[in-house]
C-alpha positions in Angstrom: -16.7 7.3 -2.9 -14.0 7.8 -0.2 -10.4 7.2 -1.2 -7.6 6.8 1.2 -4.1 8.0 0.0 -0.9 7.0 1.8 2.7 7.0 0.8 6.4 6.7 2.1 5.5 3.6 4.3 9.2 2.4 4.1 8.4 -1.0 5.6 6.8 0.4 8.7 4.2 -2.2 9.3 2.8 -0.7 12.6 2.4 2.7 10.7 0.8 0.7 7.7 -1.6 -1.1 9.8 -2.7 1.9 11.7 -3.2 3.8 8.4 -5.3 1.0 6.9 -7.3 0.7 10.2 -8.1 4.6 10.0 -9.0 4.3 6.3 -11.4 1.6 7.0 -12.9 3.4 9.9 -13.3 6.6 7.8 -15.2 4.5 5.2 -12.7 4.4 2.5 -13.5 2.2 -0.4 -10.3 2.4 -2.3 -6.6 2.8 -1.3 -4.0 4.4 -3.2 -0.4 4.1 -2.2 1.9 6.8 -3.8 5.2 5.0 -3.6 8.0 4.0 -1.4 6.7 0.6 -0.1 10.4 -0.5 -0.2 10.0 -4.3 0.2 7.6 -6.6 -1.5 6.0 -7.9 1.9 4.3 -4.6 2.3 2.0 -5.4 -0.7 0.7 -8.4 1.4 -0.1 -6.1 4.2 -1.9 -3.7 1.8 -3.9 -6.7 0.6 -5.7 -6.8 3.9 -7.5 -3.5 2.9 -11.2 -4.2 2.2 -11.3 -2.7 -1.3 -9.1 -2.2 -4.4 -5.5 -1.2 -3.8 -3.5 0.7 -6.4 0.4 1.4 -6.0 2.6 3.8 -7.6 6.2 3.3 -7.6 8.4 5.7 -5.6 12.2 6.2 -5.5 12.7 3.6 -2.9 11.0 0.5 -4.4 13.9 -1.1 -6.0 13.4 -4.3 -3.9 9.9 -4.7 -5.5 11.2 -4.4 -8.9 14.0 -7.0 -8.4 11.6 -9.5 -6.8 9.7 -9.7 -10.0 6.4 -9.7 -8.0 5.4 -6.3 -8.9 1.6 -6.1 -9.6 -0.3 -3.4 -11.2 -2.8 -3.5 -8.1 -2.5 -5.3 -5.0 -5.8 -6.8 -5.2 
């Protein structure tokens, strides 16, 4: 099983999309984001990945906590 690991995306949608594309092209089946999504809309972007997505909170994820929309996994 291939696992893609990303972190510190900080709302940079172009970089997130590029990372997801590369992970898919490499055959990754699971995605782990190791923190610093920053805003809740990044979770929607991660949901476009074709497999399970697991997210760990970072030190810049306060907006996600305040929004009340924090899932244990994005899928």
